[in-house]
N, C-alpha and C positions, 0 to 999 in steps of 0.2 A: 548289382548284377551286371550293369553295363561295364563297370571297371574290370570285373572278373573276365568278361567277354573280351575286353581290350587286351588284357594280359595274355589270354589264350591266342588271340590273333597275332600279337607280337611274337610269341613263342613259335607259333606255326610258321609265320613268315620267315623268321630268322633260322629256325630249325631245319626248314627245307630249302630256304633260299641260299644260305651260305654254302651248303654242300652242292646245291644246284649250280652256283657260280663256279665252284671248283670243277664240277662236272663239265660245264661248258668249256672251260679253259683246257681241261684234259682232252676232251673230245676233239676240240679244234686242233690241238697239237699232235695228238697220237691217233686220231680217227678210230678210237675205241671208247667204249663206256668205261668210266672211272670205277674202279673196284675199291670198296671200303670193307675191311675185315673179311675179305674173300667173297663178298657179295656185290653184284652189279648194282650201282646206285640208282641209275635211271635208265635201265634197259632190261631186256629179257622178260618183259611183262606183257600184259594184254595188248598194249600198243603194237608191239612187234608181232605177236600172234595174230593180230588183225591185219598185218601187212603195213603198219606204219613204223618205219625204221626210226631209230633214235638219230636225230640230226641236231646240228647246232641251232637252227631256228626253233625246233621243237623244245629243246632245253632252254633257250632264251625266253620262249613264251612262258615256260614254267617259272623262270626267275622273275619275269615281269609280274606274274600273278602273285608270287611270294612278296615282291616289293609292294604291291597293292595291299596285300594282307597286313604288312607292317604299317603302312599308312592308315589303313582301317583301324588297326589296334590303337594307334596314336589318337585318332579321332574319337574312338570309343572311350579311351582313358580321359580325354578332355571333356567327355560327356556331351558331345555334339550330337544332338538328337537325330539328324538325318543319317548319321553313320549306322544307326540301327537298320535302316532300309538298305544301306550299302552292304551290310553284313549278309543280307539275303541275296542281293544282286550279284555278289562275287561268288556265291556258292556254286552255281553251275560250272563255272570255269575251274574252280578248285576240284570239284567232283570229277571232272573229265581227266585232269592230270593225276589225281589220287588213284583213280581207277586204272588209267592207262599205264602208270608206272608202278602199280601194285603197292601203294603206300597206305597200309591200314591205319597207322596212327593219325594220318590226316583226317580220316573219317571220324575217328573217336574225338579228337580235339575240335575239329570243325563243327561237328554236330553238337558238341557241348557248348561251343560258342553260340550257335544258333539257338539252342535251348535256353541260354541265358538272355538272349536279346528278344525273342518272340514274346515272352510274357510282358516285357516292358512296352513293346509295341502295342500289345493288346489292351493294356490298361491305359495307354495314351499319355504316359508321363515322360 
């Protein structure tokens, strides 16, 4: 279960982090949110409706969280037991960005990752 959680973490981190890095570069150069397939990648979501505009620091924060997710995935794949707790510790930061940027797949995969790690934590192995 821990290794499956690790795979999900790596997929999440790379799946959102690579486009996030592209989005940072595009925003820094063009001062607009990068569009992919006609949709804004990290803009026009709840953050903006709440008055938090998309900025380079906001996007960089998300890329940092994605990089931490990849690191977490590597640690889970290596079966490092403290990574199970890190999986829970990183979740509030991920939830903030997934919500703020309206990224529903983050919720699905992130909660699946947590669902795989919690039983291992509860049984203490």
